[in-house]
C-alpha positions as CSV (number, residue, x, y, z in Angstrom):
1,M,3.8,5.7,65.0
2,C,0.1,6.0,64.2
3,N,0.6,8.7,61.6
4,K,3.2,6.6,59.8
5,F,0.9,3.6,59.8
6,I,-2.0,5.6,58.4
7,Q,0.1,7.0,55.6
8,L,1.3,3.5,54.6
9,N,-2.1,2.1,54.2
10,N,-3.4,5.1,52.4
11,K,-0.9,4.6,49.6
12,Y,-0.6,0.8,49.6
13,P,-3.7,-0.8,51.2
14,M,-3.2,-4.3,52.3
15,Q,-5.1,-7.0,54.0
16,T,-3.1,-8.0,57.0
17,K,-3.2,-9.2,60.6
18,V,-2.1,-6.6,63.2
19,S,-0.4,-7.4,66.5
20,I,-2.0,-5.4,69.3
21,K,1.1,-5.6,71.6
22,N,2.1,-2.0,72.6
23,I,-0.6,-0.5,70.3
24,L,-3.6,1.5,71.7
25,I,-7.1,0.2,71.0
26,P,-8.2,3.5,69.2
27,V,-5.4,2.9,66.7
28,I,-6.6,-0.6,66.0
29,I,-10.1,0.6,65.3
30,L,-8.8,3.3,63.0
31,T,-6.6,0.9,61.1
32,L,-9.5,-1.5,60.5
33,V,-11.6,1.3,59.1
34,L,-8.9,2.3,56.7
35,I,-8.3,-1.3,55.5
36,T,-12.0,-1.8,54.6
37,N,-12.3,1.5,52.7
38,P,-12.7,0.6,49.1
39,S,-11.6,4.0,47.9
40,F,-8.0,3.3,48.8
41,S,-5.8,2.8,45.6
42,P,-2.2,3.6,44.9
43,K,-1.5,6.8,42.9
44,A,0.3,4.6,40.4
45,Y,0.2,6.1,36.9
46,S,-1.3,8.3,34.2
47,T,-2.0,6.9,30.7
48,G,-1.7,8.2,27.2
49,T,-1.1,7.3,23.6
50,W,1.5,8.5,21.2
51,T,0.0,8.5,17.7
52,Q,1.5,9.3,14.3
53,T,-1.0,9.9,11.5
54,S,1.4,11.9,9.4
55,W,5.1,11.6,8.9
56,V,5.7,15.1,7.4
57,G,6.2,16.9,10.7
58,G,4.4,17.8,13.9
59,S,4.9,17.1,17.6
60,G,6.9,14.0,18.4
61,Q,7.5,13.4,14.7
62,T,10.4,13.9,12.3
63,S,10.3,15.8,9.1
64,W,13.0,15.0,6.6
65,S,14.0,17.2,3.6
66,D,16.0,14.3,2.1
67,A,13.8,11.4,1.0
68,T,16.7,9.0,1.3
69,K,16.6,9.3,5.1
70,Y,13.5,7.3,5.1
71,N,15.5,4.3,3.8
72,T,17.1,3.2,7.1
73,T,17.8,-0.5,6.6
74,G,18.2,-1.0,2.9
75,G,15.7,-1.9,0.2
76,D,14.0,0.8,-1.8
77,G,13.0,3.0,1.1
78,V,9.6,4.3,1.9
79,F,7.6,7.2,0.4
80,V,5.7,9.7,2.5
81,S,2.8,11.4,0.7
82,S,2.4,14.9,2.0
83,N,-1.1,15.3,0.7
84,A,-2.3,12.0,2.2
85,G,-0.1,11.5,5.3
86,Q,0.5,7.9,4.4
87,I,3.5,5.7,4.0
88,T,4.0,3.3,1.1
89,M,7.0,1.4,-0.3
90,R,9.3,3.1,-2.7
91,I,9.4,0.2,-5.1
92,Y,12.1,0.5,-7.8
93,A,11.8,-1.3,-11.1
94,S,14.3,-4.1,-11.6
95,H,15.7,-2.6,-14.7
96,A,14.9,-0.5,-17.8
97,I,14.7,-1.0,-21.5
98,G,15.7,2.0,-23.6
99,Q,17.9,3.5,-20.9
100,Q,21.3,2.7,-19.2
101,D,19.7,2.8,-15.8
102,L,16.5,3.5,-13.9
103,T,17.2,7.2,-13.2
104,T,17.4,8.6,-16.8
105,V,14.6,9.2,-19.2
106,T,16.1,11.3,-22.0
107,A,15.2,10.6,-25.6
108,N,17.7,8.3,-27.3
109,Q,19.7,8.5,-24.1
110,G,20.7,12.1,-24.9
111,G,22.6,11.0,-28.0
112,S,22.2,9.3,-31.3
113,V,19.6,6.7,-32.1
114,G,20.6,3.1,-31.6
115,A,19.2,-0.4,-31.0
116,N,19.0,0.4,-27.3
117,T,17.3,3.8,-27.4
118,M,13.8,5.1,-27.9
119,S,12.1,8.5,-28.3
120,F,8.5,9.6,-27.6
121,A,6.8,13.0,-27.4
122,T,6.8,14.4,-23.9
123,S,3.6,16.5,-24.2
124,V,0.1,15.1,-23.6
125,S,-0.1,13.5,-27.1
126,R,0.0,9.9,-28.2
127,G,3.5,8.7,-28.6
128,G,4.8,5.3,-27.9
129,S,2.9,2.0,-27.7
130,M,3.8,-1.5,-26.5
131,Y,2.5,-5.0,-27.0
132,V,4.0,-8.1,-25.4
133,S,3.0,-11.5,-27.0
134,A,2.3,-14.7,-25.1
135,D,5.8,-16.0,-26.0
136,G,7.5,-12.9,-24.5
137,K,8.3,-10.9,-27.6
138,I,8.1,-7.1,-27.0
139,F,6.8,-5.0,-29.9
140,L,7.4,-1.2,-29.4
141,A,6.1,1.6,-31.5
142,D,9.1,4.0,-31.2
143,T,7.0,6.9,-32.4
144,S,9.5,9.8,-32.8
145,N,12.1,7.5,-34.3
146,H,9.6,6.4,-37.0
147,R,10.1,2.8,-36.3
148,V,9.0,-0.4,-34.5
149,L,11.4,-2.4,-32.4
150,I,11.2,-6.1,-31.6
151,W,12.8,-7.8,-28.6
152,N,12.6,-11.6,-29.0
153,S,12.4,-12.0,-25.2
154,I,11.9,-9.8,-22.2
155,P,15.4,-8.4,-21.2
156,T,16.6,-9.1,-17.6
157,S,19.1,-6.2,-17.4
158,N,19.3,-2.5,-18.3
159,N,20.0,-1.2,-21.8
160,V,19.5,-4.4,-23.8
161,S,19.4,-3.8,-27.5
162,A,16.4,-4.7,-29.7
163,D,16.7,-7.7,-32.1
164,V,14.8,-6.3,-35.1
165,V,13.9,-2.8,-36.4
166,I,11.0,-2.1,-38.8
167,G,10.5,1.1,-40.7
168,Q,14.2,1.9,-41.0
169,A,17.1,0.2,-42.8
170,S,19.1,-0.1,-39.6
171,F,19.1,0.8,-35.9
172,T,21.3,3.9,-36.4
173,V,19.2,5.9,-38.9
174,V,16.0,7.9,-38.2
175,S,13.8,9.8,-40.5
176,A,10.1,9.7,-41.4
177,N,9.5,7.4,-44.4
178,R,13.3,6.8,-44.5
179,G,13.8,10.4,-45.7
180,G,11.8,9.7,-48.8
181,S,8.3,8.8,-50.0
182,V,5.9,6.5,-48.2
183,A,6.3,2.8,-49.1
184,D,5.7,-0.7,-47.8
185,N,8.9,-0.6,-45.7
186,T,8.6,2.9,-44.2
187,L,6.9,4.4,-41.2
188,N,5.8,7.9,-40.1
189,Y,5.1,8.4,-36.4
190,P,3.8,4.9,-35.7
191,T,1.6,4.9,-32.5
192,G,0.1,1.4,-32.3
193,V,1.4,-2.1,-32.6
194,Y,-0.1,-5.6,-32.1
195,S,0.6,-9.2,-32.8
196,D,-1.7,-12.2,-32.8
197,G,1.4,-14.5,-32.5
198,T,1.6,-15.0,-36.3
199,K,0.9,-11.6,-38.0
200,L,2.2,-8.2,-37.0
201,Y,-0.1,-5.1,-37.2
202,I,1.3,-1.5,-37.1
203,T,-0.7,1.7,-36.9
204,D,1.3,4.0,-39.2
205,T,-0.3,7.1,-37.9
206,G,1.5,9.8,-39.9
207,N,0.7,7.9,-43.1
208,N,-3.0,7.4,-42.0
209,R,-2.8,3.7,-42.5
210,V,-2.5,0.3,-40.8
211,L,0.2,-2.1,-42.1
212,I,-0.2,-5.9,-41.9
213,Y,2.7,-8.3,-42.0
214,D,1.7,-11.9,-42.6
215,T,4.6,-13.1,-40.6
216,I,6.5,-11.5,-37.8
217,P,9.7,-10.0,-39.3
218,T,13.0,-11.5,-38.3
219,S,15.2,-9.1,-40.3
220,D,15.6,-5.3,-40.3
221,G,13.6,-3.1,-42.7
222,A,11.0,-5.7,-43.7
223,S,8.1,-4.8,-46.0
224,A,4.4,-5.1,-45.1
225,N,2.1,-7.3,-47.1
226,W,-1.2,-5.3,-46.8
227,V,-2.4,-1.8,-46.1
228,V,-5.6,-0.8,-44.5
229,G,-6.9,2.8,-44.9
230,Q,-5.1,3.5,-48.2
231,P,-5.7,2.1,-51.7
232,N,-2.0,1.2,-52.0
233,M,1.4,1.3,-50.3
234,T,2.4,4.7,-51.7
235,S,-0.6,6.7,-50.5
236,S,-0.8,8.5,-47.2
237,T,-3.6,11.1,-47.5
238,A,-6.1,11.3,-44.6
239,N,-9.6,10.0,-45.7
240,N,-8.1,9.4,-49.1
241,G,-10.9,10.0,-51.6
242,G,-13.3,11.2,-48.9
243,R,-14.3,9.7,-45.6
244,G,-15.7,6.2,-45.9
245,A,-15.5,2.6,-44.8
246,N,-12.1,2.1,-46.3
247,T,-10.3,5.3,-45.1
248,L,-8.5,6.4,-42.0
249,N,-7.7,9.8,-40.4
250,L,-5.2,9.3,-37.6
251,K,-3.7,12.9,-37.3
252,M,-5.9,15.6,-35.8
253,G,-4.3,18.3,-38.0
254,I,-1.1,20.3,-38.4
255,G,0.7,20.6,-35.1
256,T,-1.8,18.4,-33.3
257,P,-1.3,14.9,-31.7
258,Y,-1.0,11.6,-33.6
259,W,-3.4,8.8,-32.6
260,G,-4.5,5.4,-33.6
261,S,-4.3,1.8,-32.4
262,V,-5.0,-1.7,-33.7
263,Y,-6.2,-5.0,-32.1
264,V,-7.2,-8.4,-33.3
265,T,-9.4,-11.0,-31.6
266,G,-11.4,-13.9,-32.9
267,G,-10.3,-13.2,-36.5
268,K,-11.7,-9.7,-36.3
269,L,-9.7,-6.5,-36.8
270,F,-10.4,-3.4,-34.8
271,I,-8.9,0.1,-35.5
272,S,-9.3,3.2,-33.4
273,D,-9.7,5.8,-36.2
274,S,-9.1,8.7,-33.8
275,A,-9.4,11.8,-35.9
276,N,-12.7,10.4,-37.4
277,H,-13.8,9.8,-33.8
278,R,-14.8,6.2,-34.5
279,V,-13.7,2.6,-34.2
280,L,-13.9,0.4,-37.3
281,I,-14.6,-3.3,-37.1
282,Y,-13.5,-5.7,-39.9
283,D,-15.1,-9.2,-39.6
284,T,-12.0,-10.8,-41.0
285,V,-8.4,-9.7,-41.2
286,P,-7.8,-8.1,-44.6
287,T,-5.7,-10.0,-47.2
288,S,-5.7,-7.2,-49.8
289,N,-5.2,-3.5,-49.9
290,G,-7.9,-0.9,-49.2
291,V,-10.5,-3.2,-47.7
292,S,-13.7,-1.6,-46.2
293,A,-14.8,-2.1,-42.6
294,N,-18.0,-3.9,-41.9
295,W,-19.2,-1.9,-38.9
296,V,-18.5,1.5,-37.3
297,I,-18.8,2.5,-33.6
298,G,-19.1,6.2,-32.6
299,Q,-20.7,7.4,-35.8
300,L,-24.2,6.7,-37.3
301,N,-22.6,5.9,-40.7
302,M,-19.3,5.5,-42.5
303,T,-19.2,9.0,-43.9
304,S,-19.6,10.9,-40.6
305,G,-16.6,11.9,-38.4
306,T,-17.3,14.6,-35.8
307,A,-16.6,14.3,-32.1
308,N,-19.6,12.9,-30.1
309,Q,-21.5,13.1,-33.4
310,G,-21.5,16.9,-33.2
311,G,-23.1,16.9,-29.8
312,T,-22.3,15.8,-26.2
313,A,-21.1,12.5,-25.0
314,G,-23.5,9.5,-25.1
315,A,-23.4,5.7,-25.0
316,G,-22.9,5.6,-28.8
317,T,-20.5,8.5,-29.3
318,L,-16.7,8.8,-29.2
319,S,-14.2,11.7,-29.0
320,K,-10.7,10.8,-30.1
321,P,-10.6,7.1,-29.2
322,A,-7.1,6.2,-28.3
323,D,-7.1,2.4,-27.9
324,V,-9.3,-0.6,-28.4
325,S,-9.1,-4.1,-26.9
326,S,-11.2,-7.2,-26.1
327,D,-11.4,-10.2,-23.8
328,G,-12.8,-12.2,-26.7
329,T,-16.4,-11.4,-25.8
330,K,-16.5,-7.9,-24.5
331,L,-15.1,-4.9,-26.4
332,F,-13.2,-2.2,-24.6
333,I,-12.7,1.3,-26.0
334,V,-10.5,4.0,-24.5
335,D,-12.5,7.2,-25.3
336,N,-9.7,9.6,-24.6
337,A,-11.2,13.1,-24.9
338,N,-14.3,12.0,-23.0
339,N,-12.1,10.8,-20.2
340,R,-13.6,7.4,-20.0
341,V,-13.5,3.8,-21.1
342,L,-16.5,2.2,-22.7
343,I,-17.4,-1.5,-22.4
344,Y,-19.6,-3.3,-24.9
345,N,-20.8,-6.6,-23.3
346,T,-20.7,-8.2,-26.8
347,I,-18.7,-7.3,-29.9
348,P,-21.2,-5.8,-32.3
349,T,-21.9,-8.0,-35.3
350,T,-24.5,-5.6,-36.9
351,Q,-24.7,-1.9,-37.4
352,A,-27.7,-1.8,-35.1
353,E,-25.8,-3.4,-32.3
354,A,-23.0,-0.9,-32.8
355,D,-25.4,2.1,-32.8
356,A,-27.1,0.8,-29.6
357,G,-24.0,2.1,-27.7
358,A,-21.9,0.8,-24.9
359,N,-23.3,-1.0,-21.8
360,V,-20.9,0.2,-19.2
361,V,-18.8,3.3,-18.6
362,I,-15.6,3.6,-16.5
363,G,-14.4,7.0,-15.3
364,Q,-17.7,8.8,-15.4
365,P,-20.9,8.5,-13.4
366,D,-23.1,8.1,-16.5
367,M,-22.9,8.0,-20.3
368,A,-23.6,11.7,-20.7
369,S,-20.6,12.9,-18.6
370,S,-17.2,13.6,-19.9
371,T,-15.3,15.8,-17.4
372,G,-11.8,14.7,-16.4
373,N,-11.7,13.5,-12.7
374,N,-15.4,14.1,-12.5
375,G,-16.1,15.1,-8.9
376,G,-12.4,15.1,-8.0
377,I,-9.6,12.6,-8.5
378,G,-10.5,9.2,-7.1
379,A,-10.7,5.5,-7.6
380,N,-13.5,6.0,-10.2
381,T,-12.1,8.8,-12.3
382,L,-9.9,9.2,-15.4
383,V,-8.0,12.0,-17.2
384,V,-7.2,11.4,-20.9
385,P,-6.8,7.6,-20.5
386,Y,-4.2,6.3,-22.9
387,S,-4.4,2.5,-23.2
388,I,-6.1,-0.6,-21.8
389,Y,-4.8,-4.1,-21.1
390,F,-6.7,-7.3,-20.0
391,N,-4.7,-10.2,-18.7
392,G,-7.5,-12.8,-18.7
393,T,-8.7,-11.7,-15.2
394,K,-7.8,-8.1,-14.4
395,L,-8.4,-5.0,-16.4
396,Y,-5.6,-2.4,-16.4
397,I,-6.2,1.2,-17.6
398,S,-3.2,3.6,-18.2
399,D,-4.6,6.8,-16.7
400,Y,-2.2,9.0,-18.5
401,G,-3.3,12.4,-17.1
402,N,-3.3,11.1,-13.5
403,N,0.1,9.4,-13.8
404,R,-1.1,6.0,-12.7
405,V,-2.5,2.7,-13.8
406,L,-5.9,1.7,-12.4
407,V,-6.4,-2.0,-11.7
408,Y,-9.8,-3.7,-11.7
409,N,-9.8,-7.2,-10.3
410,S,-12.6,-8.1,-12.7
411,V,-14.3,-6.4,-15.7
412,P,-16.8,-3.8,-14.3
413,T,-20.5,-4.6,-15.0
414,E,-21.9,-1.3,-13.7
415,N,-21.2,2.4,-14.5
416,N,-18.7,4.4,-12.4
417,A,-17.0,1.4,-10.8
418,S,-14.1,2.1,-8.6
419,A,-10.7,0.5,-9.2
420,D,-9.4,-2.1,-6.7
421,E,-5.8,-0.8,-6.9
422,T,-3.8,2.1,-8.2
423,L,-0.2,1.7,-9.4
424,G,2.2,4.6,-9.5
425,Q,0.5,6.6,-6.7
426,A,0.3,6.2,-3.0
427,N,-3.5,6.2,-3.1
428,F,-6.5,7.0,-5.3
429,T,-6.6,10.7,-4.5
430,S,-3.0,11.7,-5.3
431,D,-1.3,12.7,-8.5
432,L,2.3,13.1,-7.4
433,S,3.4,15.1,-10.5
434,T,1.3,18.1,-9.4
435,L,2.6,18.7,-5.9
436,G,4.6,21.7,-4.8
437,S,8.0,21.0,-3.4
438,G,9.8,18.4,-1.2
439,P,11.0,14.9,-1.3
440,D,7.7,13.5,-2.5
441,V,7.4,15.6,-5.6
442,F,7.9,14.2,-9.1
443,V,8.4,16.7,-11.8
444,I,8.9,16.1,-15.5
445,P,11.0,14.4,-16.6
446,D,10.3,11.2,-14.7
447,S,13.7,10.6,-13.2
448,Y,12.6,8.3,-10.4
449,A,12.5,4.5,-10.7
450,Y,9.2,4.1,-8.9
451,V,7.0,6.7,-10.7
452,F,4.6,6.1,-13.5
453,L,4.7,9.5,-15.2
454,Q,2.3,9.5,-18.1
455,P,2.0,5.7,-18.5
456,R,1.4,4.6,-22.1
457,G,1.3,0.8,-21.9
458,F,1.2,-2.1,-19.5
459,F,1.8,-5.8,-19.5
460,Q,2.1,-8.4,-16.8
461,N,2.7,-12.2,-16.7
462,S,3.8,-14.5,-13.9
463,S,7.4,-13.3,-14.1
464,F,7.4,-9.7,-15.1
465,R,5.5,-6.4,-15.1
466,L,6.3,-3.9,-17.8
467,I,5.2,-0.3,-17.8
468,L,5.8,2.0,-20.8
469,T,6.5,5.5,-19.7
470,Q,8.7,8.3,-21.1
471,N,11.4,7.0,-23.3
472,R,11.7,3.7,-21.6
473,I,10.0,0.4,-20.5
474,K,10.3,-0.2,-16.8
475,V,10.6,-3.9,-15.9
476,H,9.6,-5.2,-12.5
477,S,10.6,-8.7,-11.6
478,L,7.7,-10.5,-9.9
479,T,10.0,-13.1,-8.3
480,T,12.0,-10.7,-6.2
481,A,10.6,-9.7,-2.8
482,H,11.1,-6.1,-1.6
483,S,11.1,-4.5,1.9
484,S,11.5,-1.0,3.1
485,T,11.9,0.2,6.6
486,L,11.1,3.5,8.4
487,T,12.5,4.3,11.8
488,S,10.4,6.8,13.8
489,S,11.6,9.7,15.9
490,I,12.2,9.0,19.6
491,Y,9.2,9.8,21.8
492,D,9.9,10.9,25.4
493,S,7.3,10.5,28.1
494,G,9.3,12.7,30.5
495,V,9.0,10.0,33.2
496,P,11.7,7.4,33.7
497,Y,9.3,4.6,34.6
498,T,7.0,4.2,31.7
499,I,5.5,1.0,30.4
500,W,4.9,1.2,26.6
501,G,2.4,-0.8,24.6
502,P,0.5,-2.2,23.0
503,L,1.5,-0.9,19.6
504,S,-1.3,-0.7,17.1
505,Y,-1.5,0.5,13.5
506,T,-3.9,1.0,10.6
507,A,-2.8,-0.2,7.2
508,T,-4.2,-1.4,3.8
509,L,-2.6,-4.7,2.9
510,P,-3.1,-5.8,-0.7
511,T,-2.4,-9.4,-1.5
512,N,1.3,-10.3,-1.2
513,T,2.1,-7.4,1.2
514,S,2.7,-7.1,5.0
515,V,3.7,-4.7,7.7
516,S,5.8,-5.6,10.7
517,F,7.1,-3.6,13.7
518,E,10.0,-3.5,16.2
519,V,10.2,-1.4,19.3
520,S,13.2,0.1,21.1
521,T,13.2,1.4,24.6
522,T,17.0,1.9,24.5
523,G,17.2,4.8,22.0
524,G,17.8,2.3,19.1
525,A,20.6,0.3,20.8
526,S,18.4,-2.8,20.8
527,W,15.1,-3.8,19.2
528,Q,12.3,-6.2,20.2
529,T,9.9,-7.6,17.6
530,V,6.2,-6.8,18.1
531,S,4.5,-10.1,18.0
532,N,1.2,-9.3,19.7
533,Y,-0.6,-6.1,18.8
534,T,-3.2,-6.3,21.5
535,Q,-1.3,-7.3,24.6
536,Q,2.5,-6.9,24.3
537,T,4.2,-4.2,26.4
538,F,7.8,-2.8,26.5
539,G,10.0,-1.1,29.1
540,P,10.1,0.4,31.6
541,S,11.9,3.3,30.1
542,Q,11.5,7.0,29.5
543,T,11.6,6.8,25.7
544,V,10.2,4.7,22.9
545,Q,10.9,4.3,19.2
546,Y,9.5,2.0,16.6
547,R,10.5,1.0,13.1
548,A,8.0,-0.2,10.5
549,T,9.0,-2.6,7.8
550,L,6.8,-2.7,4.7
551,S,7.2,-5.8,2.6
552,N,6.0,-7.6,-0.5
553,T,6.6,-11.0,-2.0
554,D,5.7,-10.2,-5.6
555,G,8.1,-7.3,-6.1
556,I,5.4,-4.8,-7.1
557,S,2.6,-4.4,-4.5
558,T,2.8,-2.1,-1.5
559,P,1.0,-1.9,1.8
560,I,-0.3,1.5,2.8
561,L,0.4,2.6,6.4
562,Q,-2.0,5.2,7.7
563,D,-1.2,5.5,11.4
564,V,0.8,4.0,14.3
565,S,-0.1,4.3,18.0
566,V,1.8,3.3,21.1
567,A,-0.1,3.3,24.3
568,Y,1.7,3.9,27.6
569,Q,1.4,4.0,31.4
570,V,3.5,6.4,33.4
571,F,4.4,5.4,37.0
572,E,5.3,8.7,38.7
573,G,7.6,8.7,41.6
574,V,9.3,5.4,40.7
575,T,12.8,5.0,39.3
576,P,13.4,1.7,37.4
577,G,15.8,-0.6,39.3
578,S,16.7,2.0,42.0
579,G,14.7,0.9,45.0
580,A,14.0,4.6,45.7
581,S,11.4,7.1,44.6
582,S,12.1,9.2,41.6
583,T,12.0,13.0,41.9
584,S,11.1,13.4,38.2
585,S,8.3,15.7,37.6
586,G,8.0,15.3,33.9
587,Q,4.5,14.7,32.4
588,A,3.4,12.8,29.3
589,S,2.7,15.2,26.5
590,S,-0.2,13.1,25.1
591,S,-3.5,12.6,26.8
592,S,-3.3,11.5,30.4
593,S,-5.7,10.5,33.1
594,S,-5.7,11.5,36.8
595,S,-4.8,9.0,39.5
596,S,-8.5,8.4,40.2
597,S,-9.3,7.4,36.6
598,T,-10.1,3.8,35.8
599,P,-7.0,2.2,34.4
600,T,-6.9,0.9,30.8
601,P,-5.7,-2.7,30.7
602,L,-2.5,-3.3,28.8
603,A,-3.7,-6.7,27.7
604,S,-6.8,-7.9,25.9
605,P,-8.8,-10.9,27.2
606,E,-7.3,-14.3,26.6
607,P,-9.3,-16.9,24.6
608,T,-12.5,-18.1,26.3
609,A,-11.7,-21.7,25.4
610,D,-8.4,-23.6,25.7
611,A,-6.9,-23.9,22.2
612,G,-3.9,-25.9,23.3
613,T,-0.3,-24.6,23.3
614,P,-0.1,-21.3,21.4
615,S,2.1,-21.4,18.4
616,P,3.8,-19.1,18.8
617,A,2.7,-18.0,22.2
618,P,2.2,-14.2,22.6
619,T,5.6,-12.7,23.5
620,P,5.6,-11.6,27.2
621,S,6.8,-8.2,28.2
622,P,10.5,-7.7,28.7
623,S,11.8,-8.0,32.3
624,L,10.0,-5.7,34.6
625,T,12.2,-6.2,37.7
626,A,11.4,-2.8,39.2
627,S,8.0,-1.8,40.3
628,P,6.0,-0.1,43.1
629,E,5.7,-3.6,44.6
630,A,9.4,-4.2,44.5
631,T,10.8,-0.9,45.5
632,L,8.5,0.2,48.3
633,T,9.8,-2.2,50.9
634,P,8.4,-1.6,54.5
635,S,10.7,0.3,56.8
636,P,11.8,-1.4,60.1
637,A,9.3,0.8,62.0
638,Q,6.5,-0.1,59.7
639,S,7.5,-3.8,60.0
640,A,7.3,-3.6,63.8
641,Q,3.7,-2.4,63.4
642,V,2.7,-4.7,60.6
643,S,4.0,-8.2,61.3
644,P,3.9,-10.4,58.2
645,V,2.3,-13.8,58.6
646,P,2.3,-16.8,56.3
647,S,-0.4,-16.6,53.6
648,T,-3.1,-19.2,53.4
649,T,-4.9,-20.4,50.4
650,P,-8.1,-18.3,49.9
651,A,-11.4,-20.1,50.2
652,S,-13.1,-17.9,47.7
653,L,-12.9,-18.5,43.9
654,F,-11.9,-16.0,41.3
655,T,-14.9,-14.3,39.5
656,K,-13.2,-11.4,37.7
657,N,-10.7,-10.8,34.9
658,L,-7.6,-9.2,36.4
659,Y,-5.0,-7.2,34.5
660,F,-2.0,-4.9,34.8
661,G,-2.8,-1.6,36.5
662,L,-6.0,-2.8,38.1
663,T,-6.8,-2.1,41.8
664,D,-9.3,-4.7,43.1
665,R,-9.9,-7.0,46.1
666,E,-9.3,-10.1,44.0
667,V,-5.8,-9.0,43.1
668,R,-4.9,-9.5,46.8
669,I,-6.4,-13.0,46.6
670,L,-4.5,-13.6,43.4
671,Q,-1.1,-12.6,45.0
672,Q,-1.9,-14.9,48.0
673,S,-2.7,-17.8,45.7
674,L,0.4,-17.3,43.6
675,N,2.6,-17.1,46.7
676,N,1.1,-20.3,48.0
677,I,1.4,-22.5,44.9
678,G,5.0,-21.8,43.9
679,F,4.9,-18.6,41.9
680,K,6.0,-16.4,44.8
681,I,6.6,-12.7,44.6
682,S,9.9,-12.6,46.3
683,T,10.2,-9.2,48.1
684,G,8.2,-6.0,48.8
685,W,4.5,-5.5,48.4
686,G,2.8,-8.5,47.0
687,S,5.2,-10.9,48.7
688,P,3.9,-13.3,51.3
689,G,2.3,-11.3,54.2
690,Y,2.4,-8.1,52.2
691,E,-0.2,-8.8,49.5
692,T,-2.0,-5.7,48.1
693,E,-5.0,-4.9,45.9
694,F,-2.8,-3.5,43.2
695,F,-1.8,-5.5,40.0
696,G,1.7,-4.2,39.3
697,P,4.7,-5.4,37.2
698,K,5.8,-8.1,39.7
699,T,2.3,-9.6,39.8
700,Y,2.3,-9.4,36.0
701,Q,5.5,-11.4,35.9
702,S,4.3,-14.0,38.3
703,V,1.1,-14.5,36.3
704,L,3.2,-15.0,33.1
705,T,5.2,-17.7,34.9
706,F,1.9,-19.3,36.1
707,Q,0.5,-19.3,32.6
708,K,3.7,-20.8,31.1
709,T,3.7,-23.6,33.6
710,Y,0.1,-24.6,32.9
711,N,0.3,-24.2,29.1
712,I,-2.0,-21.1,29.0
713,P,-1.3,-18.3,26.4
714,Q,1.3,-16.1,28.1
715,T,-0.4,-12.7,28.1
716,G,-0.1,-11.6,31.7
717,Y,-3.8,-11.1,31.6
718,F,-5.6,-13.2,34.3
719,G,-8.7,-14.1,32.2
720,P,-11.0,-17.0,31.8
721,L,-8.4,-19.7,31.2
722,S,-6.2,-18.6,34.0
723,R,-9.1,-18.1,36.4
724,A,-10.4,-21.6,35.7
725,K,-7.0,-23.2,36.3
726,M,-6.4,-21.2,39.5
727,N,-9.9,-22.0,40.8
728,E,-9.2,-25.7,40.2
729,L,-5.9,-25.5,42.1
730,I,-7.2,-23.7,45.2
731,K,-10.5,-25.7,45.7
């Protein structure tokens, strides 16, 4: 009898009154010594954390060879970057212009040229350019088809035909200069196009000229009004008559890329004269042929034309400038071969201002550097940038060689600024076209609907985002929300009675994005929403599984999920709902603590001041009906020795925060208080007369009910608000 009694108190110490009838005095003395020994605590659990920081394999994780398996509940699916170990949304474009669907990219759709086809070079050379006017007209330099196409509005479905063709007599014919000599209605590899809303400007690169149309053409095969870079409409020689202020050289040589772009702002005309390694500025838009430029950037005079002025990169030099643009005050130049973008804080109005050089460089640490991805690919590097776009607030750079678009939330004012966002890649350090093999590899051609392979142009308004890539324009609707869900593998603790939670995660959440989670302890048969990431628990069960939903409201942005962790506590020797001890000997495979370690609370402290009724209140744990308190009911022999007596309201007040898993003297006082004021633990340890110092699942449930009754956030954590209310009630 004595041995049984000692064993009982060693595992489940309790403060109780002992009847001395038929019990020897030495036994009483020994019992009292055991009760007051503070080292007594139940061997209740070990703790650990299941963490996933990569979704491409490893212990407790699942590696899929088929990327579509990530898409478990519809939407576009998720993308797992093997070189970054991160999850992002796989956001498909809404539809494509120039192709029948979002999965094909062949030139002229693999057939004959038409009003709904386009063709660009696939090598790293300039081909294809796009401009979208304020009224929604799309102007496309369809380079290899020797034409410019016009859509009068942004299409809302795949494969929509253009409304007007320039450079050809009709949509179904294709040849340089219409198969004949250069003229005012022909084109030869056009690479740049721009409209100020009234006039149309085309960089007719193969003819080394820029054509100006005084009105935007509304019929096929229209003729230009003026030519820049040539003395007349029938000439096409590079630097005709010798390099000067009135000549252009837009082709680097036989078998080399075609370049050249055009832009107009404030009545000024800007031309990137690429093979002359310069940008020409015209103070007014020409209204006659062969007009000379007023100022030159990149060269010291109008007759020079070597890359970087025959030396190395500097603030005032250029090497194959690919694009030019402006916000009306600043001037932006895409200095392609120097792997950078130059910013002039003011548009030069004198040659001295032009010679002074740029004020800011993007893509390089300083004005003297020119290496692609200088220091390694990152948020501040570029490789052969192709074009630039400013929407009035943000600056977008088509980083052609890195297969991405870099987004700056404002125009940089210092050298080497990092972008705020990358489009087309999971992060700033990945270039998905260069990976080895697997579901997250994108090889030429760009046959996926969510990849920006070699981006050539960009546009965005309040309704649409357009990206010009290989032989198509991808259109994203900004009014359609997207979501993608990943279901994790099932993690097994090896012990039937495991309490899971809280779940925590690390993610980057750009504007208009979110991440949410659900947890299943039933092998996926049912799911519970995670509403509190610091306190919520799940189970008991032997297994856990989560699913993460990545969402956006703008149709284009994506959150980046870096890792997910699920904490757990394993109660060994307890079988959920059985009323008997478990014989399971399984151990958690993650880190665990011994029975003597200080428990980690499953709940974070509640607010220190009452904020009123929570809205919504933190979701309490699911029903925890089985616990060491509930299943370890005293045997008849033990009951004969330890006679329960009615609890009385404790005189002492609560001074500590109490939580699930804790062993402490005040837990016994808490159980007595709950039992006396109407939140009774019905049976087993913790019930009236059998209060213990251990804060287990039944105590947790009783605290939740207490908190709900007194309008305290339902956390199960007995913190400042709960202590204050309980102290008020028991005074």
